[in-house]
Each structure stands twice: as structure tokens, then as C-alpha cells.
C-alpha positions in Angstrom: 93.4 93.9 124.4 94.6 94.2 120.8 93.7 97.9 120.8 95.7 98.4 123.9 98.7 96.7 122.5 98.4 98.7 119.3 98.1 101.9 121.3 101.2 101.1 123.3 103.1 100.3 120.1 101.9 103.5 118.5 102.8 105.6 121.5 106.3 104.1 121.8 107.1 104.3 118.1 105.6 107.8 117.9 107.6 108.9 120.9 110.8 107.6 119.3 110.0 109.3 116.0 109.4 112.6 117.7 112.6 112.1 119.7 114.6 111.5 116.5 112.9 114.4 114.7 113.8 116.9 117.4 117.3 115.4 118.1 118.3 115.4 114.4 116.9 118.8 113.6 120.3 120.5 113.1 121.4 117.7 110.7 118.2 117.9 108.8 118.4 121.6 108.4 122.1 121.3 107.3 121.1 118.7 104.7 118.3 121.0 103.5 120.6 124.0 103.2 123.2 121.8 101.3 126.0 124.3 101.5 124.0 127.3 100.2 124.9 130.8 101.5 121.5 132.2 100.5 119.6 133.7 103.4 116.4 132.8 101.7 117.3 129.1 101.5 118.5 129.0 105.1 115.3 130.8 106.2 113.1 128.5 104.2 114.8 125.4 105.5 114.3 126.5 109.1 110.7 127.4 108.5 110.1 124.1 106.8 111.6 122.2 109.8 109.3 124.2 112.2 106.3 123.4 110.1 107.3 119.7 109.8 107.6 119.5 113.6 104.2 121.1 114.2 102.5 118.8 111.6 104.1 115.6 112.9 103.2 116.5 116.5 99.6 117.3 115.5 99.2 114.1 113.5 100.5 111.9 116.3 98.3 113.7 118.8 95.2 113.3 116.7 95.9 109.6 116.1 96.5 108.9 119.8 93.3 110.8 120.8 91.3 108.7 118.3 92.8 105.5 119.6 92.0 106.6 123.2 88.5 107.5 122.3 88.0 104.3 120.3 89.1 102.2 123.3 86.2 103.6 125.4 83.6 102.0 123.0 82.9 98.3 123.1 84.0 96.2 120.2 81.2 94.8 118.0 82.2 91.2 119.0 81.6 92.0 122.7 78.6 94.3 122.2 76.1 91.8 123.6 78.2 91.1 126.6 78.5 94.8 127.2 74.8 95.4 127.1 74.1 92.4 129.4 76.7 93.7 131.8 75.2 97.1 131.9 71.8 95.6 132.7 70.1 96.6 129.4 67.8 94.2 127.6 69.2 93.2 124.3 66.5 92.4 121.7 
């Protein structure tokens, strides 16, 4: 139950974070450029934002997949109940 609640909280907070990241992208790039006219600075800021988005999406995806996989295993506290329920003999 606690893992499910944590996953729901993680999913909702992560979705909000991704929403804000993609929504605020022009502002973040503008803050990075900081009034510079250099094409190199502008290009670097845009590339950094693209990289940041990829990394954040990848990290959230990995964390969510780990949480989903972890929820399929029984918790150590309920391990005996799990084995009894499955019909196995617990020694």
C-alpha cells in the first residue's frame, strides 16, 4: 500500500515537473542567454536545454520503472504470507 502511494506521488510530482520544464523552456533559454548576442551562447543554451529535457525524462522513466518492478515483488514482512498463499511449503 505504501509503495503504491509513493508511486502515485512520484508519478504526479514527476508529471508536474516535466510539465513545468517543457512549459518554461523559452524562459529558461532566455535566462541562460542573458542578453548575449553570441550565436555560440545561444546555440549552447538551446543544446543544454535539449540535453536537460532528455536526461530528466530518462531519469523519471527509470525511477518509475524501478518502482513498478519493485511493486511486483512481495515485501519482506509479508513474504511468509506470500509463500503460504502460493501453496509453497515455508521451512
